[in-house]
Backbone as CSV, one residue per row, in Angstrom:
resi,resn,N_x,N_y,N_z,CA_x,CA_y,CA_z,C_x,C_y,C_z
1,UNK,13.163,3.634,2.354,13.160,2.209,2.664,13.702,1.992,4.082
2,UNK,13.002,1.206,4.864,13.431,0.902,6.228,14.435,-0.246,6.186
3,UNK,15.711,0.074,6.354,16.771,-0.936,6.273,16.660,-1.969,7.389
4,UNK,16.188,-1.553,8.549,16.129,-2.463,9.692,15.231,-3.660,9.412
5,UNK,14.087,-3.426,8.771,13.162,-4.523,8.464,13.798,-5.523,7.501
6,UNK,14.423,-5.003,6.444,15.046,-5.885,5.462,16.228,-6.640,6.056
7,UNK,17.059,-5.944,6.824,18.207,-6.597,7.461,17.736,-7.689,8.409
8,UNK,16.694,-7.398,9.175,16.168,-8.378,10.131,15.668,-9.636,9.445
9,UNK,14.900,-9.462,8.361,14.361,-10.623,7.642,15.476,-11.457,7.016
10,UNK,16.410,-10.782,6.359,17.516,-11.502,5.705,18.387,-12.199,6.741
11,UNK,18.699,-11.499,7.837,19.555,-12.074,8.875,18.881,-13.258,9.557
12,UNK,17.600,-13.104,9.896,16.889,-14.172,10.598,16.734,-15.425,9.755
13,UNK,16.207,-15.259,8.545,15.996,-16.413,7.661,17.329,-16.992,7.202
14,UNK,18.286,-16.105,6.890,19.600,-16.570,6.444,20.320,-17.378,7.506
15,UNK,20.225,-16.947,8.773,20.899,-17.673,9.855,20.361,-19.090,9.994
16,UNK,19.039,-19.234,9.844,18.432,-20.568,9.948,18.881,-21.464,8.796
17,UNK,18.852,-20.936,7.584,19.234,-21.742,6.420,20.717,-22.096,6.448
18,UNK,21.557,-21.130,6.806,22.996,-21.399,6.876,23.304,-22.384,7.998
19,UNK,22.622,-22.197,9.137,22.814,-23.131,10.247,22.425,-24.553,9.866
20,UNK,21.329,-24.688,9.128,20.898,-25.996,8.644,21.969,-26.632,7.760
21,UNK,22.551,-25.811,6.886,23.589,-26.320,5.984,24.856,-26.691,6.753
22,UNK,25.254,-25.884,7.727,26.465,-26.158,8.503,26.344,-27.438,9.325
23,UNK,25.117,-27.748,9.731,24.892,-28.972,10.495,24.846,-30.218,9.606
24,UNK,25.038,-30.016,8.317,25.038,-31.141,7.400,23.683,-31.454,6.818
25,UNK,22.690,-30.674,7.152,21.351,-30.905,6.622,21.172,-30.272,5.259
26,UNK,20.207,-30.725,4.549,19.899,-30.164,3.234,18.808,-29.104,3.386
27,UNK,19.044,-27.949,2.778,18.053,-26.868,2.852,16.729,-27.328,2.267
28,UNK,16.794,-28.173,1.262,15.579,-28.681,0.641,14.714,-29.496,1.577
29,UNK,15.334,-30.051,2.637,14.562,-30.896,3.555,13.588,-30.092,4.405
30,UNK,13.811,-28.762,4.505,12.870,-27.940,5.278,11.974,-27.109,4.354
31,UNK,12.073,-27.386,3.060,11.192,-26.729,2.090,10.045,-27.678,1.762
32,UNK,9.015,-27.639,2.580,7.886,-28.562,2.416,6.607,-27.768,2.163
33,UNK,6.074,-27.872,0.965,4.879,-27.112,0.601,3.692,-27.475,1.492
34,UNK,3.549,-28.790,1.780,2.405,-29.225,2.589,2.444,-28.612,3.981
35,UNK,3.640,-28.592,4.581,3.789,-28.006,5.913,3.464,-26.519,5.893
36,UNK,3.949,-25.826,4.856,3.661,-24.394,4.735,2.174,-24.147,4.560
37,UNK,1.538,-24.994,3.774,0.095,-24.856,3.544,-0.682,-25.022,4.844
38,UNK,-0.311,-26.033,5.637,-1.011,-26.280,6.902,-0.816,-25.111,7.862
39,UNK,0.429,-24.673,8.014,0.739,-23.619,8.995,0.140,-22.274,8.580
40,UNK,0.435,-21.835,7.355,-0.050,-20.519,6.923,-1.561,-20.524,6.729
41,UNK,-2.081,-21.590,6.122,-3.529,-21.674,5.934,-4.270,-21.732,7.250
42,UNK,-3.787,-22.572,8.156,-4.437,-22.687,9.465,-4.336,-21.413,10.275
43,UNK,-3.166,-20.767,10.225,-2.951,-19.528,10.990,-3.872,-18.422,10.510
44,UNK,-3.900,-18.187,9.211,-4.735,-17.097,8.704,-6.220,-17.457,8.748
45,UNK,-6.522,-18.760,8.720,-7.906,-19.158,8.942,-8.366,-18.748,10.328
46,UNK,-7.510,-18.986,11.327,-7.835,-18.589,12.703,-7.921,-17.077,12.836
47,UNK,-7.041,-16.375,12.110,-7.045,-14.909,12.148,-8.349,-14.353,11.581
48,UNK,-8.813,-14.923,10.460,-10.062,-14.456,9.855,-11.252,-14.711,10.781
49,UNK,-11.191,-15.792,11.552,-12.258,-16.056,12.514,-12.218,-15.025,13.645
50,UNK,-11.029,-14.586,14.011,-10.842,-13.707,15.176,-11.121,-12.236,14.899
51,UNK,-10.915,-11.799,13.643,-10.999,-10.374,13.332,-11.950,-10.120,12.163
52,UNK,-12.435,-8.880,12.033,-13.283,-8.526,10.885,-12.503,-8.664,9.581
53,UNK,-13.211,-8.940,8.505,-12.578,-9.127,7.199,-11.748,-7.901,6.812
54,UNK,-12.340,-6.716,6.966,-11.636,-5.487,6.583,-10.370,-5.288,7.401
55,UNK,-10.419,-5.702,8.673,-9.250,-5.559,9.535,-8.095,-6.432,9.074
56,UNK,-8.397,-7.656,8.660,-7.351,-8.577,8.199,-6.769,-8.096,6.869
57,UNK,-7.641,-7.697,5.944,-7.161,-7.189,4.655,-6.320,-5.928,4.858
58,UNK,-6.754,-5.087,5.782,-5.983,-3.880,6.091,-4.611,-4.217,6.646
59,UNK,-4.541,-5.287,7.447,-3.254,-5.712,8.005,-2.316,-6.188,6.906
60,UNK,-2.870,-6.903,5.914,-2.043,-7.335,4.778,-1.477,-6.115,4.045
61,UNK,-2.312,-5.122,3.826,-1.884,-3.921,3.102,-0.860,-3.118,3.903
62,UNK,-0.974,-3.165,5.227,-0.088,-2.361,6.077,1.326,-2.913,6.178
63,UNK,1.559,-4.081,5.588,2.927,-4.621,5.590,3.881,-3.625,4.939
64,UNK,3.401,-2.905,3.932,4.255,-1.935,3.231,4.738,-0.838,4.171
65,UNK,3.979,-0.576,5.242,4.380,0.448,6.203,5.689,0.072,6.878
66,UNK,5.867,-1.235,7.121,7.075,-1.688,7.818,8.303,-1.640,6.923
67,UNK,8.096,-1.500,5.612,9.214,-1.468,4.672,9.642,-0.047,4.326
68,UNK,8.923,0.939,4.856,9.234,2.337,4.558,9.539,3.090,5.847
69,UNK,10.330,4.122,5.721,10.566,5.018,6.836,9.289,5.815,7.115
70,UNK,9.082,6.276,8.363,7.898,7.092,8.660,7.779,8.246,7.673
71,UNK,6.587,8.456,7.105,6.427,9.439,6.025,6.560,10.888,6.461
72,UNK,6.312,11.150,7.731,6.308,12.540,8.177,7.551,12.860,9.015
73,UNK,8.202,13.954,8.641,9.322,14.456,9.427,8.762,15.417,10.474
74,UNK,8.961,15.139,11.774,8.358,16.000,12.801,8.803,17.454,12.708
75,UNK,10.043,17.692,12.274,10.508,19.070,12.171,9.811,19.817,11.037
76,UNK,9.425,19.095,10.001,8.654,19.735,8.929,7.285,20.163,9.444
77,UNK,6.691,19.316,10.296,5.391,19.648,10.889,5.524,20.856,11.803
78,UNK,6.584,20.878,12.613,6.808,22.010,13.518,6.988,23.299,12.716
79,UNK,7.771,23.230,11.650,8.000,24.407,10.802,6.694,24.879,10.166
80,UNK,5.884,23.925,9.748,4.602,24.259,9.116,3.684,24.979,10.101
81,UNK,3.588,24.474,11.320,2.692,25.059,12.317,3.195,26.422,12.788
82,UNK,4.503,26.546,12.993,5.037,27.854,13.408,4.853,28.885,12.287
83,UNK,4.869,28.421,11.039,4.581,29.327,9.926,3.149,29.831,10.001
84,UNK,2.216,28.926,10.344,0.822,29.339,10.525,0.707,30.335,11.678
85,UNK,1.474,30.079,12.737,1.414,30.948,13.921,1.893,32.360,13.585
86,UNK,2.977,32.451,12.818,3.499,33.771,12.431,2.487,34.537,11.574
87,UNK,1.884,33.827,10.630,0.915,34.489,9.752,-0.330,34.904,10.517
88,UNK,-0.802,34.033,11.412,-1.998,34.346,12.197,-1.756,35.534,13.112
89,UNK,-0.538,35.637,13.641,-0.240,36.738,14.545,-0.158,38.074,13.803
90,UNK,0.316,38.022,12.574,0.463,39.254,11.802,-0.844,39.670,11.114
91,UNK,-1.571,38.672,10.574,-2.724,38.990,9.739,-4.056,38.504,10.312
92,UNK,-4.003,37.803,11.448,-5.233,37.289,12.040,-5.477,35.841,11.647
93,UNK,-6.248,35.145,12.470,-6.482,33.716,12.259,-7.206,33.440,10.944
94,UNK,-8.024,34.401,10.490,-8.772,34.193,9.243,-7.863,34.147,8.018
95,UNK,-6.639,34.674,8.161,-5.695,34.658,7.033,-5.255,33.239,6.685
96,UNK,-5.505,32.288,7.590,-5.110,30.896,7.355,-6.123,30.127,6.524
97,UNK,-7.214,30.796,6.167,-8.255,30.111,5.398,-7.723,29.604,4.058
98,UNK,-6.855,30.396,3.426,-6.270,29.974,2.155,-5.279,28.831,2.365
99,UNK,-4.599,28.834,3.508,-3.603,27.794,3.796,-4.263,26.424,3.963
100,UNK,-5.481,26.430,4.489,-6.173,25.165,4.759,-6.318,24.330,3.495
101,UNK,-6.544,24.998,2.365,-6.772,24.288,1.110,-5.551,23.484,0.658
102,UNK,-4.361,23.895,1.116,-3.122,23.236,0.682,-2.631,22.174,1.667
103,UNK,-3.367,21.997,2.766,-2.941,21.019,3.783,-3.330,19.618,3.330
104,UNK,-2.369,18.704,3.335,-2.625,17.331,2.892,-3.040,16.419,4.041
105,UNK,-2.482,16.630,5.218,-2.800,15.764,6.351,-4.240,16.024,6.815
106,UNK,-5.113,14.999,6.785,-6.531,15.195,7.145,-6.720,15.704,8.565
107,UNK,-5.908,15.207,9.498,-6.051,15.614,10.899,-5.702,17.082,11.065
108,UNK,-4.588,17.506,10.486,-4.180,18.902,10.551,-5.197,19.789,9.847
109,UNK,-5.688,19.338,8.716,-6.655,20.136,7.954,-7.930,20.350,8.755
110,UNK,-8.402,19.314,9.416,-9.635,19.431,10.194,-9.442,20.362,11.382
111,UNK,-8.316,20.202,12.091,-8.048,21.046,13.265,-7.891,22.505,12.862
112,UNK,-7.158,22.730,11.763,-6.925,24.101,11.320,-8.219,24.738,10.825
113,UNK,-9.059,23.963,10.167,-10.359,24.475,9.706,-11.217,24.920,10.888
114,UNK,-11.216,24.121,11.948,-11.988,24.485,13.144,-11.442,25.752,13.782
115,UNK,-10.119,25.905,13.773,-9.521,27.115,14.345,-9.907,28.346,13.521
116,UNK,-9.848,28.218,12.195,-10.207,29.329,11.314,-11.690,29.677,11.452
117,UNK,-12.514,28.667,11.698,-13.963,28.899,11.849,-14.317,29.542,13.188
118,UNK,-13.323,29.752,14.020,-13.564,30.439,15.286,-14.025,29.548,16.422
119,UNK,-13.844,28.262,16.291,-14.197,27.347,17.387,-13.314,27.642,18.591
120,UNK,-13.914,27.700,19.763,-13.158,27.977,20.979,-12.062,26.922,21.178
121,UNK,-10.873,27.346,21.651,-9.749,26.415,21.811,-10.084,25.163,22.618
122,UNK,-10.830,25.323,23.716,-11.143,24.152,24.546,-12.080,23.205,23.813
123,UNK,-13.011,23.772,23.016,-13.932,22.940,22.245,-13.191,22.248,21.103
124,UNK,-12.260,22.972,20.490,-11.451,22.382,19.426,-10.648,21.202,19.966
125,UNK,-10.005,21.415,21.108,-9.203,20.347,21.709,-10.070,19.137,22.055
126,UNK,-11.228,19.391,22.619,-12.115,18.293,23.011,-12.566,17.481,21.789
127,UNK,-12.914,18.182,20.710,-13.376,17.492,19.504,-12.253,16.668,18.876
128,UNK,-11.063,17.240,18.804,-9.957,16.539,18.164,-9.398,15.422,19.045
129,UNK,-9.505,15.577,20.359,-9.086,14.486,21.256,-10.008,13.278,21.118
130,UNK,-11.288,13.552,20.852,-12.225,12.451,20.586,-11.796,11.690,19.335
131,UNK,-11.402,12.437,18.302,-10.924,11.787,17.075,-9.610,11.052,17.319
132,UNK,-8.757,11.635,18.148,-7.500,10.976,18.485,-7.747,9.624,19.152
133,UNK,-8.749,9.588,20.027,-9.087,8.333,20.705,-9.519,7.267,19.719
134,UNK,-10.296,7.676,18.724,-10.736,6.731,17.693,-9.545,6.260,16.865
135,UNK,-8.690,7.186,16.462,-7.519,6.828,15.656,-6.566,5.927,16.436
136,UNK,-6.454,6.178,17.724,-5.576,5.353,18.572,-6.028,3.904,18.570
137,UNK,-7.324,3.689,18.753,-7.854,2.328,18.812,-7.886,1.682,17.435
138,UNK,-8.331,2.406,16.428,-8.436,1.866,15.076,-7.062,1.514,14.517
139,UNK,-6.064,2.316,14.849,-4.727,2.101,14.312,-4.018,0.885,14.875
140,UNK,-4.548,0.319,15.952,-3.923,-0.847,16.554,-4.356,-2.157,15.894
141,UNK,-5.339,-2.098,15.006,-5.915,-3.309,14.445,-4.876,-4.185,13.751
142,UNK,-4.057,-3.588,12.887,-3.092,-4.371,12.120,-2.089,-5.075,13.020
143,UNK,-1.585,-4.368,14.027,-0.619,-5.002,14.940,-1.281,-6.122,15.734
144,UNK,-2.557,-5.959,16.078,-3.275,-7.016,16.795,-3.431,-8.257,15.920
145,UNK,-3.668,-8.052,14.632,-3.820,-9.185,13.703,-2.544,-10.011,13.663
146,UNK,-1.404,-9.351,13.527,-0.136,-10.084,13.435,0.283,-10.667,14.787
147,UNK,-0.080,-9.990,15.845,0.217,-10.544,17.173,-0.585,-11.822,17.395
148,UNK,-1.843,-11.813,16.950,-2.664,-13.024,17.052,-2.096,-14.132,16.179
149,UNK,-1.666,-13.771,14.953,-1.068,-14.772,14.053,0.175,-15.384,14.687
150,UNK,0.955,-14.556,15.384,2.146,-15.053,16.061,1.818,-16.009,17.194
151,UNK,0.628,-15.876,17.753,0.206,-16.804,18.798,-0.340,-18.104,18.236
152,UNK,-1.026,-18.011,17.092,-1.635,-19.208,16.495,-0.614,-20.094,15.786
153,UNK,0.371,-19.483,15.105,1.260,-20.228,14.217,1.985,-21.406,14.888
154,UNK,2.594,-21.240,16.067,3.280,-22.384,16.675,2.335,-23.546,16.981
155,UNK,1.127,-23.223,17.425,0.156,-24.281,17.728,-0.287,-24.998,16.465
156,UNK,-0.515,-24.244,15.389,-0.869,-24.863,14.112,0.296,-25.716,13.607
157,UNK,1.527,-25.264,13.885,2.695,-26.042,13.501,2.733,-27.389,14.205
158,UNK,2.387,-27.395,15.485,2.318,-28.658,16.227,1.226,-29.551,15.658
159,UNK,0.109,-28.934,15.291,-0.973,-29.691,14.669,-0.494,-30.348,13.366
160,UNK,0.274,-29.583,12.580,0.810,-30.133,11.347,1.752,-31.293,11.608
161,UNK,2.574,-31.171,12.663,3.492,-32.250,13.008,2.730,-33.508,13.420
162,UNK,1.671,-33.347,14.188,0.863,-34.491,14.607,0.216,-35.169,13.402
163,UNK,-0.286,-34.363,12.472,-0.874,-34.937,11.254,0.166,-35.746,10.485
164,UNK,1.390,-35.199,10.414,2.454,-35.915,9.731,2.810,-37.218,10.426
165,UNK,2.821,-37.197,11.761,3.134,-38.411,12.514,2.043,-39.456,12.352
166,UNK,0.826,-39.007,12.236,-0.271,-39.956,11.989,-0.036,-40.678,10.665
167,UNK,0.391,-39.908,9.671,0.686,-40.513,8.369,1.842,-41.509,8.476
168,UNK,2.844,-41.164,9.300,3.983,-42.070,9.492,3.534,-43.369,10.159
169,UNK,2.694,-43.220,11.173,2.228,-44.404,11.905,1.411,-45.323,11.014
170,UNK,0.773,-44.762,10.001,-0.010,-45.581,9.077,0.877,-46.403,8.136
171,UNK,2.179,-46.067,8.118,3.094,-46.767,7.215,4.227,-47.463,7.984
172,UNK,3.911,-47.979,9.158,4.911,-48.664,9.972,5.430,-49.950,9.322
173,UNK,4.708,-50.433,8.360,5.135,-51.669,7.680,6.362,-51.447,6.799
174,UNK,6.765,-50.194,6.631,7.947,-49.895,5.822,8.935,-49.083,6.663
175,UNK,9.741,-49.740,7.505,10.662,-49.041,8.424,11.653,-48.116,7.716
176,UNK,11.964,-48.387,6.478,12.948,-47.564,5.771,12.481,-46.127,5.558
177,UNK,11.191,-45.908,5.635,10.640,-44.579,5.403,10.309,-43.821,6.693
178,UNK,10.513,-44.488,7.838,10.106,-43.860,9.104,10.927,-42.604,9.408
179,UNK,12.264,-42.711,9.243,13.120,-41.568,9.590,12.793,-40.329,8.793
180,UNK,12.733,-40.472,7.480,12.431,-39.318,6.627,11.015,-38.820,6.847
181,UNK,10.104,-39.750,7.107,8.717,-39.356,7.343,8.557,-38.535,8.602
182,UNK,9.266,-38.927,9.671,9.204,-38.174,10.934,9.849,-36.798,10.756
183,UNK,10.962,-36.757,10.015,11.635,-35.480,9.775,10.722,-34.496,9.053
184,UNK,10.041,-34.992,8.034,9.119,-34.147,7.279,7.976,-33.671,8.178
185,UNK,7.511,-34.553,9.064,6.401,-34.194,9.951,6.760,-33.009,10.835
186,UNK,8.006,-32.961,11.305,8.399,-31.894,12.227,8.729,-30.583,11.526
187,UNK,8.777,-30.587,10.207,9.000,-29.341,9.477,7.863,-28.355,9.751
188,UNK,6.655,-28.868,9.934,5.514,-27.994,10.229,5.742,-27.226,11.525
189,UNK,6.346,-27.875,12.518,6.653,-27.189,13.778,7.667,-26.075,13.542
190,UNK,8.675,-26.372,12.717,9.672,-25.360,12.381,9.010,-24.159,11.715
191,UNK,8.118,-24.430,10.769,7.421,-23.344,10.082,6.585,-22.516,11.057
192,UNK,5.906,-23.193,11.961,5.052,-22.480,12.907,5.837,-21.573,13.834
193,UNK,6.906,-22.105,14.424,7.723,-21.316,15.358,8.474,-20.214,14.620
194,UNK,9.031,-20.554,13.448,9.810,-19.567,12.697,8.936,-18.420,12.190
195,UNK,7.770,-18.749,11.626,6.904,-17.686,11.101,6.416,-16.766,12.215
196,UNK,6.164,-17.337,13.396,5.707,-16.522,14.525,6.789,-15.564,15.002
197,UNK,8.018,-16.082,15.155,9.084,-15.304,15.780,9.956,-14.516,14.814
198,UNK,9.886,-14.855,13.536,10.669,-14.106,12.549,9.813,-13.195,11.682
199,UNK,8.508,-13.418,11.680,7.644,-12.642,10.786,6.481,-11.978,11.515
200,UNK,5.565,-12.772,12.059,4.323,-12.209,12.585,4.537,-11.295,13.800
201,UNK,5.234,-11.773,14.813,5.438,-10.952,16.016,6.326,-9.726,15.735
202,UNK,7.411,-9.867,14.944,8.175,-8.657,14.593,7.350,-7.639,13.795
203,UNK,6.500,-8.130,12.878,5.633,-7.208,12.140,4.699,-6.466,13.086
204,UNK,4.161,-7.183,14.064,3.269,-6.549,15.042,4.002,-5.454,15.811
205,UNK,5.241,-5.741,16.225,6.020,-4.749,16.968,6.334,-3.526,16.116
206,UNK,6.723,-3.750,14.856,7.068,-2.623,13.980,5.828,-1.764,13.687
207,UNK,4.683,-2.406,13.492,3.452,-1.657,13.235,3.036,-0.852,14.468
208,UNK,3.264,-1.403,15.657,2.970,-0.662,16.886,3.834,0.588,16.981
209,UNK,5.123,0.451,16.640,6.029,1.596,16.675,5.622,2.663,15.655
210,UNK,5.267,2.217,14.451,4.830,3.167,13.420,3.566,3.893,13.866
211,UNK,2.631,3.148,14.453,1.381,3.757,14.903,1.646,4.766,16.012
212,UNK,2.528,4.427,16.937,2.835,5.359,18.032,3.487,6.627,17.484
213,UNK,4.340,6.467,16.482,4.974,7.623,15.839,3.909,8.558,15.258
214,UNK,2.921,7.981,14.579,1.852,8.777,13.984,1.003,9.458,15.049
215,UNK,0.744,8.762,16.145,-0.084,9.343,17.206,0.632,10.506,17.890
216,UNK,1.939,10.387,18.068,2.705,11.486,18.672,2.662,12.712,17.761
217,UNK,2.778,12.476,16.451,2.689,13.588,15.505,1.326,14.270,15.570
218,UNK,0.273,13.478,15.679,-1.075,14.044,15.741,-1.293,14.805,17.046
219,UNK,-0.755,14.287,18.141,-0.840,15.003,19.419,-0.093,16.325,19.325
220,UNK,1.054,16.304,18.641,1.837,17.519,18.451,1.073,18.519,17.584
221,UNK,0.439,18.017,16.526,-0.363,18.885,15.643,-1.491,19.547,16.423
222,UNK,-2.183,18.765,17.240,-3.296,19.308,18.015,-2.814,20.397,18.958
223,UNK,-1.719,20.125,19.656,-1.185,21.123,20.591,-0.788,22.390,19.847
224,UNK,-0.201,22.205,18.660,0.222,23.362,17.887,-0.941,24.203,17.392
225,UNK,-1.968,23.547,16.860,-3.124,24.284,16.323,-3.876,25.004,17.445
226,UNK,-4.025,24.349,18.582,-4.689,25.006,19.716,-3.895,26.240,20.144
227,UNK,-2.562,26.117,20.150,-1.717,27.255,20.523,-1.846,28.382,19.507
228,UNK,-1.941,28.026,18.238,-2.129,29.052,17.191,-3.464,29.762,17.389
229,UNK,-4.493,28.994,17.711,-5.829,29.588,17.877,-5.914,30.519,19.074
230,UNK,-5.040,30.311,20.067,-5.044,31.192,21.239,-4.098,32.376,21.074
231,UNK,-3.386,32.423,19.928,-2.508,33.561,19.649,-1.193,33.535,20.391
232,UNK,-0.699,32.370,20.742,0.571,32.284,21.462,1.739,32.707,20.576
233,UNK,2.837,33.078,21.221,4.044,33.485,20.523,4.583,32.314,19.695
234,UNK,4.875,32.528,18.399,5.372,31.440,17.545,6.609,30.751,18.094
235,UNK,7.501,31.536,18.722,8.715,30.936,19.293,8.366,29.994,20.437
236,UNK,7.399,30.420,21.240,6.955,29.578,22.352,6.297,28.308,21.818
237,UNK,5.513,28.446,20.754,4.862,27.278,20.150,5.908,26.286,19.647
238,UNK,6.947,26.817,19.002,8.004,25.949,18.476,8.672,25.158,19.595
239,UNK,9.000,25.831,20.693,9.639,25.145,21.812,8.700,24.127,22.455
240,UNK,7.429,24.464,22.494,6.442,23.546,23.074,6.345,22.269,22.230
241,UNK,6.365,22.431,20.921,6.240,21.275,20.032,7.503,20.419,20.033
242,UNK,8.646,21.040,20.262,9.896,20.271,20.330,9.903,19.311,21.513
243,UNK,9.062,19.583,22.489,8.987,18.700,23.660,8.459,17.312,23.283
244,UNK,7.796,17.216,22.118,7.271,15.924,21.666,8.352,15.060,21.011
245,UNK,9.519,15.636,20.749,10.577,14.920,20.051,11.471,14.154,21.026
246,UNK,12.096,13.108,20.515,13.085,12.373,21.311,14.399,13.144,21.277
247,UNK,15.291,12.821,22.192,16.595,13.478,22.223,17.361,13.213,20.931
248,UNK,17.208,12.010,20.379,17.893,11.671,19.143,17.410,12.552,17.990
249,UNK,16.095,12.770,17.923,15.545,13.620,16.872,16.038,15.057,17.012
250,UNK,16.111,15.541,18.259,16.592,16.894,18.500,18.058,17.033,18.092
251,UNK,18.861,16.024,18.446,20.291,16.067,18.140,20.548,15.978,16.640
252,UNK,19.754,15.149,15.938,19.919,15.013,14.499,19.622,16.334,13.802
253,UNK,18.608,17.037,14.286,18.242,18.310,13.668,19.308,19.373,13.976
254,UNK,19.834,19.328,15.206,20.824,20.310,15.628,22.123,20.158,14.827
255,UNK,22.433,18.877,14.484,23.668,18.633,13.742,23.509,18.973,12.261
């Protein structure tokens, strides 16, 4: 479980609600179903117009990614590849044919299969870099969806406020209701700004970070498999792959 995401959501939403209460306001006064309907409905309506259906649905599903720690430990990947390198050096590259069947990561499995099939290292790298380019672009879709939602939400919130004010202006004959009516109208603006800055844009940033983490792992896998196919020293391969890690990751492993 990614504690940072949960802490951020609780802290952000909690600060707004507590601040509202400390100022003497009622939390219930900012709980307006109509305002939420206008902002969220309008925002996701604009998102569906902007992106393919599958892309938007995929973005909804990818929310779970932000609630979990990255699934792959880079040191486990390094250990796995150096293990392949040791076996290939002792028994030949064809000895990895049995290992391929147990590989779960599709990218690693494809690269290792090409190496076992005797594909030249430069051709292997070229083919897998083409796939990397596709994965790089395709993987950005979810973050783009939420970034767009973060741009639309405040504007839709203003639209909701204007609609509310129109309703208020239609009831000017009853001055006693003007204050509460105007307050309710501006709740839509609060929803628009809050959802953009506490939910949509942070989700986009977290998804970008997760995607970059995955791409670095895939780049590391490619470099490792190419090195295995050329028969490089396993120790050298290990040091080469460690270059893809951050200093924090290196220090955590060392400790």
